[in-house]
N, C-alpha and C positions, 0 to 999 in steps of 0.2 A: 633445279633439282639435281642432286648427284645420284649416280648409279652405284650399286654395290661394287662394281668392278673398278671404279676410280680410286677407291680407298679413302675418300674424304668422309664418307658416312662413318666409317670405322674410326678415323682420326677424331671426328667430332664427338663420338661416343667416349673415346678415351680422354679427350680434353675436358668434356663435361664431368667425367668421373674424377679427374684431377681437381677440378674446381670445387666439386661437392666435398671432396675429402681434403682440400687445402694442401695438395701435393704439387710441388714445383715441376714444371715441364718446360721443354724448349721445342718449339715448332718452327721449322725452317722451310715449310712448304710441303707439298705432297711427297710422301716417301721418307720424310725425316721428322719424326716426333719422338723425342727422348723424354723419359719420365725418371725423376729422381728415385733411386733405389730405396731411399729412406721411407718413402710412402707407397712403394709399389704393391705391397700386400693389400692395402686398402683399395687401391685402384683395381687390382685383379679381381678382388671379391665383388666390387661394384659391377664390373663388366660382366662377370659370370652371372650375377643375379639378373642382368638384363637379357640373358639368353644367348649371349655371344659365346663362342668357343675360342680358346687361345691355342693357336697352332704353332707359335714360335716366340722366342725371346732372344734378344741379342744385347750384349753389354758393350758400352762405349765409355770412353773417357772424354771429358770436355776440358779443354784448356782455352779459356777466353772464347774465341770464335772457332777454334779448331776442334774438329770431331775426330777421335781416333778409335777405330774399331778394336775390340778385344776378341780376337779369333778364338781365344780359349773360353769365352763366355757366350756360348750358343746353345740354345735348347730348341729341339725340333720335336714336336709332339708325335709326329709320325714315326720317328726313330725310337721314341721312348713312351709308347702308349701306357697309360695307367699311372704315369708319374705326374704328380701335381706341379704345375709351373711355379707356384709359390714356394714349394719345397726346394726346387732347383735354385731359384733366385735368392733364397735365404742364405745359400752358401757362397754367394758372390760378395766381393769387397763392398764396403759401405759407400765408397765414393763413386761408384759407377752409375751411369745413366742407362736406362733400359728402353729398348725399342720393342714394342709388343706387336705381334702380327695376329690379327683376329680373323676368324672365319665367321662371317656374319650370320645373323639369324635366318636370312633367306638367301644366302649365297650358296 
C-alpha cells in the first residue's frame, strides 16, 4: 500500500484519469508523469471531480526519450490563488507535456 507522501497514489489517480479519458501520458517512475496537453483539460476535470486539488503545473518538451523542462511554463496555485489551472494551461503551446502536482484528498 502506498502512502500519500510517496506520490504514487496521486500518480495512479492521474494515470487512471488519462486512461478513462484516452489521453496519452508518459510515466518514467516516481516523480515523472507527463500528460499530453491535448487532453489535459479532461484529465484536470476528472481529477478535480475526485476531490483532489491541483497545486501546480509544469510544461515539458519531449524529444524521443529526452525530457526538457520549459521554465516559462510553470503554474503554482499558491502564487496565483483563484486562477483555474485549466485556464493557465490553455495558453500553453499545443505540443507540450504537462506535469501535474496534486494535493491529495487527505494530505
